[in-house]
C-alpha positions, 0 to 999 in steps of 0.5 A: 374887430381885427378878427372878424374884417379877417374872416369877411376877407378870408369869406370874400377869398374863398367865396371869390374862388370858388366862383371863379373855379366854377366859371372855370368849369362850365367854360371847360364844358363848354368848349368839350361840348361845342368841340365834340359837336363840330367833330359831328358835323365835321366842322373846324372849331377853335376856342376863341377867335376874336378877330371874328368880332370885327368883321361885321356891323350892327347888333351885336358887334361894335358896342361896349368893350373887351368884346370876346368871340368863343367856341368858334364853329366853321364849316359847310352846312347844305352847301351854305359855307356858315360861322357860328360862335358865343359872342359877349362885351362888356359895359360899364356904368357908375352910379350915385355913390361912385361905385362902378358896375360892368354887365357882360352882354352875352349872344349867340351868333350864326352866319351864312355867306350868301352866294353874293352882296347884297344891300343892307337889310335888317329885320328884328322883333317891334320890342315892348313898346311896338312899332307906333312908339318907335315911329313917333321917335322917328326910328321908322321902319318899312310897312308892309300890307300884312298888320300883324307882320308889321307889328311883330317886326321891324324892318329896315333896309338902306333901300326900301325897294329892295326890303320889299322886294327881300320881304315877300309874303311868303318871307313874312309868313315863314318869320311869322311861323319862326322868326326867333332871332334878329338877322342882317343881311350885311354885304356876303353874309347873312348874320343872325342873333338872340341874346344867352348863350346857345346850344348846339340843337339851337345853332342847327335850328338857327342855320336851318332859320336862316337857309330858308331866309336865303331860298325865299329871297326870288331869283331876280334880287340875286340878278339885279341886285347882286348879279349872280345866278344863286344856282351855281356854286358859291364864291371863295370864302370871304372875311369872316367865313374861317 
């Protein structure tokens, strides 16, 4: 019996050590992938920078604990300052038998600096139940003339008038065609995110989408809400753009 117990312990140690090694190799290869990609694009690369976890609010930030920012890319993308990174946090639960489970939630995040600070606006997918159920529970979002868009997306804004000014028919057309990530205007940042680890090709695609979103914002919105002319050179980098 004792021999069997020792064998089980040895097997557990071997399996645990093997998993640790595989995770180490995978993380090392990912660092090398992103470092090489950053060099190709002329961007800066940092293996980690957990201070970025506190730069923005809302999804996927400010949830759980053990928040980590890895594989940070920063630089210029088509005239826009950007930062992209792997983000993760952990949540914990305990079942009826007292067994504790830790879940790691992973996201790919891309952020583009805006020409000026704008009011808060968030656009996400409706999810599996759609807007009708959410609205019934009081989680109301802004409604637009396009029912197809209303069924596909939730739009939340502190200022509903601002929400309608930004989400124009052309913006809706863009998002219906390729609105694959959630995004949020937060001050002078346009934050985009999706669940899971992203690949360099996805980063480029998502940055291109964020650039299109910025370009779809009408000029009068920049003048009236931010007091800037988006055609002029962007201001110096603010917090969150290393």
